[in-house]
C-alpha positions as CSV (number, residue, x, y, z in Angstrom):
1,M,0.0,0.0,0.0
2,T,1.4,3.4,-1.0
3,Q,1.4,6.4,1.3
4,A,2.1,9.0,-1.4
5,N,-1.0,11.1,-0.5
6,N,-0.6,10.8,3.2
7,P,1.2,14.0,4.6
8,L,1.8,12.2,7.9
9,H,3.7,9.2,6.3
10,G,7.1,8.7,7.9
11,I,6.3,11.0,10.9
12,K,6.4,9.2,14.3
13,L,3.6,10.0,16.7
14,E,6.2,11.0,19.3
15,D,7.8,13.5,16.9
16,L,4.4,14.9,15.9
17,L,3.4,15.4,19.6
18,T,6.7,16.9,20.5
19,D,6.4,19.4,17.7
20,L,2.9,20.4,18.9
21,V,4.1,20.8,22.5
22,D,7.1,22.9,21.4
23,H,4.8,25.1,19.3
24,Y,1.7,25.5,21.5
25,G,2.9,24.3,25.0
26,W,0.8,22.0,27.1
27,E,-1.7,24.6,28.3
28,E,-2.6,25.8,24.9
29,L,-2.6,22.2,23.5
30,G,-5.0,21.2,26.3
31,S,-7.3,24.1,25.5
32,R,-7.4,23.2,21.8
33,I,-7.8,19.5,22.4
34,D,-9.5,18.9,25.7
35,I,-8.2,15.6,26.9
36,R,-7.0,14.7,30.3
37,C,-3.5,13.7,29.3
38,F,-2.9,17.3,28.1
39,N,-4.5,19.0,31.0
40,H,-3.6,17.1,34.1
41,D,0.1,16.4,34.8
42,P,0.9,16.2,31.1
43,S,3.9,14.2,29.7
44,I,4.9,12.9,26.3
45,K,4.9,9.3,27.6
46,S,1.3,9.4,29.1
47,S,0.0,11.2,26.1
48,L,1.5,8.7,23.7
49,K,0.0,5.8,25.6
50,F,-3.5,7.4,25.5
51,L,-3.2,8.5,21.8
52,R,-2.1,5.0,20.7
53,K,-5.3,3.5,22.3
54,T,-7.8,6.2,21.4
55,Q,-8.4,6.8,17.7
56,W,-10.7,9.9,18.0
57,A,-8.1,11.7,20.1
58,R,-5.3,10.8,17.7
59,D,-7.4,12.0,14.8
60,K,-7.7,15.4,16.5
61,V,-4.0,15.6,17.3
62,E,-3.0,14.7,13.7
63,Y,-5.5,17.2,12.3
64,L,-4.0,20.0,14.5
65,Y,-0.5,19.0,13.4
66,L,-1.5,19.2,9.7
67,K,-3.1,22.6,10.3
68,M,-0.1,23.9,12.2
69,N,2.2,23.0,9.4
70,N,-0.1,24.1,6.6
71,L,-0.3,20.6,5.2
72,P,-3.3,19.2,3.2
73,L,-6.2,18.5,5.5
74,P,-8.2,15.3,5.2
75,A,-11.8,15.4,4.2
76,P,-14.1,15.7,7.2
77,K,-15.4,12.3,8.4
78,A,-19.1,11.8,8.8
79,Y,-19.7,11.3,12.5
80,D,-22.4,8.8,13.1
81,G,-22.4,8.9,16.8
82,E,-19.9,6.1,17.2
83,Y,-16.2,5.5,16.5
84,K,-15.0,2.4,14.7
85,D,-13.1,1.2,17.8
86,K,-16.3,0.6,19.7
87,A,-18.7,-2.3,19.2
88,P,-22.0,-1.5,17.5
89,K,-25.0,-1.2,19.8
90,P,-27.6,-4.0,19.5
91,Q,-30.8,-2.9,17.8
92,K,-34.1,-3.2,19.7
93,S,-36.9,-5.0,18.0
94,K,-39.8,-2.9,16.8
95,Q,-42.5,-5.3,18.1
96,P,-45.6,-3.7,19.7
97,L,-45.7,-3.7,23.5
98,P,-48.3,-5.9,25.1
99,E,-51.6,-4.3,26.2
100,I,-50.8,-4.7,29.9
101,N,-51.8,-1.2,31.0
102,A,-54.4,-0.5,28.2
103,K,-56.9,0.5,30.8
104,I,-54.6,3.0,32.4
105,W,-53.4,4.5,29.1
106,G,-56.7,4.5,27.4
107,K,-55.8,2.1,24.6
């Protein structure tokens, strides 16, 4: 698979995060991307651990890095209320409820 159109190809997450911290500082970074690892006792190590496990936060960090460096931005993703790293919610059946309280509800 080629990465020719990926502006982040070859950039390590640690280098990307270090550049953001050097440019913005932890306080500004935490106000731009409100995640605990940036706002409470921040460190590169704890932030990397969180970002490697949490895709939505990593997407935000990568987007900010691209924006900071005037690199091409990805097309906005359609947010359907869930992220791909979560299991889909089971669907409830659309069967009618029994007429247990019909007398109370007037049905």
